[in-house]
N, C-alpha and C positions, 0 to 999 in steps of 0.2 A: 506630264512632262511634256517640254518644249523641246527636249533632244532624245533621239532613241539612247537606249541603254549602251555603256562604252565596251568596248570589246579591246584584245589586245593585237599589235601590228608584228606580225611576225612573220618572217621570208616575203614579206609585200603584200602581204593578204592580214583581212582584220577577221578573229576568232579565239580561239582557243583560252575560251573565257572559263573559267568554273570557279567554285567557292564561291563565299558569300557575298550578295550585292549590297554597298552599301549606297545610302542615300547621299545627291550632293545636291547644295542649297545655294540659292544665288544671296550673297550678301546683301543687297539692292533693298528685294524687297521679303525677304525666305524664300520665296516659292523651289518648291521642286523641281531644279532643271534635269535631271538625270539620275542615272546609276550606276556603278563605276564595279567591276569585280575584283575584288582580294584576292590576287591569284595565289595558288601554290607552288609548292617547289616543282611538281611536275612541270608548269607551265612554265617556270622559271628556265628548266634543262631545255624546254624545246627552243627556246629563244635562243640559249647557248648555241644550241646544235647548229641553227638556223646563222646564228654569227661566226663559227667555225666553220662551216662551208663554206662560205663566202670571202674568210678571210684570203684563201691562197691569191685568188686571181684579182683581190680588190691591194692586196698589200706589194702584189708585182707591176701593177697599173703605174706606170711613172708619173710623181707628183704633180707634173703640169697637167696633166688628163684628170687626174684626180681633183684637180683646183677647178678645173672647167664647172665641174659641175654647182660649187658653189660660187661662181660667177652667176652663173642661171637662178641658183636659190638664192643671193640677195637680191635680185631683179626681183622673184616672186613674192618675197618678204615687204618691197616696197611695191609691189603693185595692189600687194591686196592687205596693205597696210591699214585700213579703216575698218573692213572685214574682222583683220584678226586684233584690233583693238576691241572692237565692241565685245567679242567671244570673250577676252580678259577681264573687259569691265564687268561681263557677266556673271563669270564664275568666279572673280576675286574679289570683286567690290572696288574698284579705285577708277578714278576719274575719269575719261577717254583720254583726254590730255596727256595724265599719266602713263596710260596704256601705251599710247603710241610715241613717246617717250622710251619705253622699253623696246619695244619693237625697232627701234632707231639703234639702240644699244645692239640689239643682235645683227645689224644690217653691218655695224660697225666692226665690231667681232670676226662676222664673216668675212669682212674685206680684208682684216688681218690676215685670217686662213688662205687667201687667194694670193697672200705674198710669200708664202712660204717656200714654194721652191727658191726661193731668192736667201732664202733662209736658214736652210737646210743641206745649201750644196753639198757639203765637207770640205774637207782641207787636202789639199796632195803636199806635200812637200819632200823636200831631198834632204834626208837626215845624215846621210853618210856617203860619201864615193859612192855611187851605183846602186846606194839605195835609196828608196823613194815608200814611204809611209802615206797611205790613204786612211780616210776618216768616213765614215758615212751613217746617216739616220735610217734606223730599221724601225718599224711599228711592231709592237708588245703582242696583239691578238688580238684576242674578245674582251674590252672595257667595257664597265659601267657608269652612268652617271646618276645619281639618285637625287633630288631637285627639291624644292620648297614649294609652297601656296604662294610664295607674297610674290615671285614674278616667274608666271608662265612660262613666258616666252623668253623672256632673256637668260635667266638661270640655266636650263637646257641649253643654250645657245651659249651661253660660257664655255660650254666644253664640246659639242656636238660638231661644228666648222672644222676646230683644231685637232680634236683625236684622227677625225673619219679624213681630213687631207693629209694626215701623215701618214696614213694604210689602215688604221685599229678598223674595226667593225664595233659595232655598239648597241648596248642594252640601254635605255632609258627609262628610269621607274619614279615618274613625277609624285608631287602629293594627291592623295587620291580623293584632295578637297579640289584640285583643281585641272581633272584628267581629258577637258576637252580641248586647251588648246598643244596639248602632246599630238594629240592625233590629227591634228592638222598640221603639225610642222612634220609630220610623217608624209601626210600628203602633200605637203609641197616639196620635199627632199625626192619622193618617186616622183613628181612634174617635172624635178630637177634632173633627172637623171641615176639618181643613186642607183645601183644594181640592187635588186634583191635580197636581204638578209645582214647586206653592211650595216643598215639600222633596224631596230626593233622596239616596241615598248611593250613595255610589261608593266600593267597597275596591279596595284595591291600597298599592302601594308606592313605590318612587323614581318609577317611567313615571310613574304617577298625578301624583303633586306634581309634578312637570316639567309635567303636561300644562295642567293648572290654573293656575300659573304661570304662562305662554305663553297662553293662549286668553282673543281678542281679544273675548269675550263675558260675562268676568267683571270686574268692575268694584272686589271689596276680598278681599283673604283674610286669615284670621289662622288661626294658627298657633302651637301648646304644643310645648316638644318639649326636645331639649338644645340648648343656646349654640350648636354648632357647626352644626346644622341648620337653628337660627331665624336665621343669618344668612344661608345659604345661599338660603333664601325669601323673606326680606326684599328682598335683592338682586335675585334673579329676579324676584320680582312687580315692586317698584317699578322696574326695568327696563324693566318689561312698562307702564306709563306705571299701576299700582293701586295704590290704596290698600293698605298693609299695617301690622298689628301683629301681632308674632313674640314670643313669650315663651320665653327660656331657661331655662338651668339656676340655680345657685344654690350658695351653700355659707354655709349660714347661722350664726352665732353667736351664743352664749348667753353675755353679760358678766354674773357670778354674784361678788356684791362680798360682803364678810366678815360684813355686817350682815344678809343675805336671811334670811329663814324656811327652815330647815332643812329641814322637813317639806314645805313647800309646795314648796320649790324644786326639792327631789331627785324628787317626783312627776310636776313637770312637765317638768323636764327629760328626764326616763325614759321618759313618753308620748311625747314631741314627737319625740324621736330614733329612737322605734320604731314610732309607728303608722303604719299601713300600711304596715309593714316597712321604713320608713326612704324609700319610694319616695314621693317628693312633694316636692317641691319648696319646703314650707314645713317641710321638718323641720329639728329642732338637728341643726347635721352636728360644730360645733366651741364648746366649752365653755371660753373663756376665765377661768380663775381665778384672780380678783384676791389675793392675798394670803392669811391662811390663813383658809381655807374647805376643809380634810381631813373636817370633820365632813359638812358637805356631800355630799364625796364616798364617803363609807363610805356615809349614807343611798342616795345614788342606786344605789351598786352595789347593794344589799338590795330597791332596787324594779328593779334590772335582773333581778333573777333571778329576781322574780316573774313575770315577762314570758318564758313558756312554748309554742317552737312549737308549730303546729297545736293549742293552746289559746286562746290570746287572744294568740297573735301569727300574723300568717299567711304566705302563701309568698311566695318572691321570684320574679319573672312568669317567668323560664327558668333553664335550666343554664347556661348562658352566664352571665347575670347573677349568679349564685353565683359562679361560679370569678372573675369579675373581680371581686367583692366579697371575697371571702376573700384573693384576691391581695393586696388594698390590706393589709389585715387585717395577711398573713405581712410582707411588704414594711417596713411601718413595725416591726412586732417584730424584726426583722431590721436596723434602724437605730436602737436603743438605745430605744422607745416600751417603758413597759410593761403588757399587756394586766393589766386587774384581771377582768374578765368575758370570758370567750372564746366568741364562738358560733357558731366553726368547726364542720367535719363534723357537723352537727347529720342525724341523721336520726330521725322521728317513727313509734314503730310503727303499723303499718296505713297507711300512705304512706310508704313504703322509697323512691318512686321518683320522691316529690316535692321540690320543691326550696325547701330551706328554710335561712335565717342565722339563730342567734339573736342575742339583743342584746347586744352589743361596747361596751364600754366601756376605754378603752387611753389611759392616763395618760403626761403627759412626753413629749408628743409637741412636736416644733420647727415655726417655723413654715414653714420651709424643705424639710419632708417633701412629700410629694406627698397625701400623705392629707390633708394640712392644707389644701391648695391647690384638689387638682379632686373634682368632685362625682362621692361614692362611690354616692348612691342605694340607700343598703341600713341596717338598724339598726345603725349604729355612730357612734360617738361619741367623739372625741379631744378632748382635756383640753389645753391650752396655758398653763402657770403662768406670770402675772405679777406685777412687785410695785409695779402702779399703773393705774388708771384711765385715765391716755393712755396708756398702753402699749398696753391693749386697746386703746380706741379704733381705734389707729396700725393696729393687728393686723387688725383688722375692714375697716380705709377701706383695706389693700392689696389684697384681695381684688378680682378683676375682676368680681364678682356681686356681686348686689346687692339681693335679693330682701325680705329680711328681716332681722331682728335681735332681739336682745330681751336690756333687763336686769334683775336680780334683787337689790332692793335695798328697803329701809325707809326709804331715804330719798327724798323728793318732790325734794330740789335735783339728788342725784345723779341719781337716774330723768332728770330734765328736762337735766341737763348731757348725759349719756350721748344719749339723744332726738334734740339738738338736733344732735349732733358724728357720728353715723354716717352712713355713707351707703347706705344702704336705702329702701326703697319702702315699706316698713311694718313701725311697731315695735311690740316688744312692751313691757310695765313689768309684770314679773311673771307674763310667758303666754307660751309657747315655742309657740304656735304662732296669731303674730297674723295669722289672713285677719280680714281687714272683714266687717260685715254688711253685707248692703243696705241703703241707697244706698251707702253708700260703696263704691268700685271696689277689685279687686285689679287689680295693679302693682306689677311693682319699678323700679328703676334697672340705672343700670351694661348689664353683659353679658347682666343677667337680661331687659334687655325691649327692643327694636326699632320703634322707631314712635309715633308722640304717641296723647294718650288711656291709658285703660286696656281692658281686656276686659269688666267686669261694671259693673253703677251706671250713676248720672248722666251719667260721662266718658266712656262706650260710646255714648252718645247724637247725639253729634258724629262717630265714628266711623263710624257706621252710614245717615247722613244726610247730605243737601245742604240748604241754605237760599235758599230764594227770596224776594228781598225784591223788592216792589212799593210805588212810590208815584204815589197816588193825587191829584189835582185835578180839581176838578168845577166849582168855580165861577169862571168869567171874570172877576168882579166883583173878584176880590182882587189885591191889587198886587201886580203880580211883584218878587220879589227873587233873592237869590243861590239859594238854595234850592228857588224855583217857578220 
């Protein structure tokens, strides 16, 4: 093993590991790189106690002082960018360039957290003669972030800077498939000056998640992962009277119109479907080809063939995931779809035991096929052919998901027509991965998100805080009315 066995980070110290150890493999070459504990409810309780004990002092620290930690944390993310990117690549399998982009997004959301003193200063207003009302944001207490394998650094940082800068204390439960980056984040936060117990990391799987949902000392939970598990976590957490915001899967549709710019559309769609090996909830999954767009499809295939596993295309997280993705492709082919670019059976020289699926483009997919409806989570693009924009919108709106959708056209009117009618929370016009930049927030619709608000940006402030309203009157000579 390249790395020692992972341990939990509780109250500023590593240890408190119990339960079964799970092997951690690198998707790059299949090598065993570490082991991670599947922590018990007892370990979760230790983390909650540490976070509870740290909360009073951290909560009463002025916001302007709290964010000084995140100015330093931002500096450390940038300073260690190469090291952090290499770690992400090793445990997740994505390319170095993709890993660096992930960390740069972590830096961006940390920058936003540093602006929170200006955004959460509250309001003071004279609401009646001699009567003043004041509103103030207060932290909730101990909160939890449960994160997936596909962005080991970025998704935890969707929650960490904002939740902590607003005065909460946190327990992070990262994916057991990528535990190394989470502990490195804990190291950097400690180096940045975060007090002990304010941030804790508990590794584990189902037992740990259930314990976090059930623990009475926890006030709020966020989750990012599959829709199936997002529903379970949301129901369990809210049944225990906690705030919950859980993000699920996606089936993102890119609607391509005949007037779309061929070069831009082809390169954009190819990048969207293959970035991070398609293992992201913003990846293009279905291209809806409206009318005669064969020229764009030909160029798309040319672009897809330039994407080479092991070079500019990373690995799939596990052998099981690789087999599942290839199973979707084989099933679609058996049902009559035409494979234009086939990524099955890829072996990378020198990394024969790695987990790779090449970029795959499948034409003549029909809306009833499983590959057109379910989240594949790999570098696979299905093409559905339709004759009208309205038919394309109808297909997009029939999906259970609603994370992202995009339209490729040179017509502003048609772009607006589509954007207003598709049922998704994030829309792109000639952009295949329409991730909002801070301070705009990340969040989908339908079965891509459960709960109110979004996980990043201004929308996250209300999730991580509660409002206190104080009404004050000092002048007894003021006449009394219904407001005073």
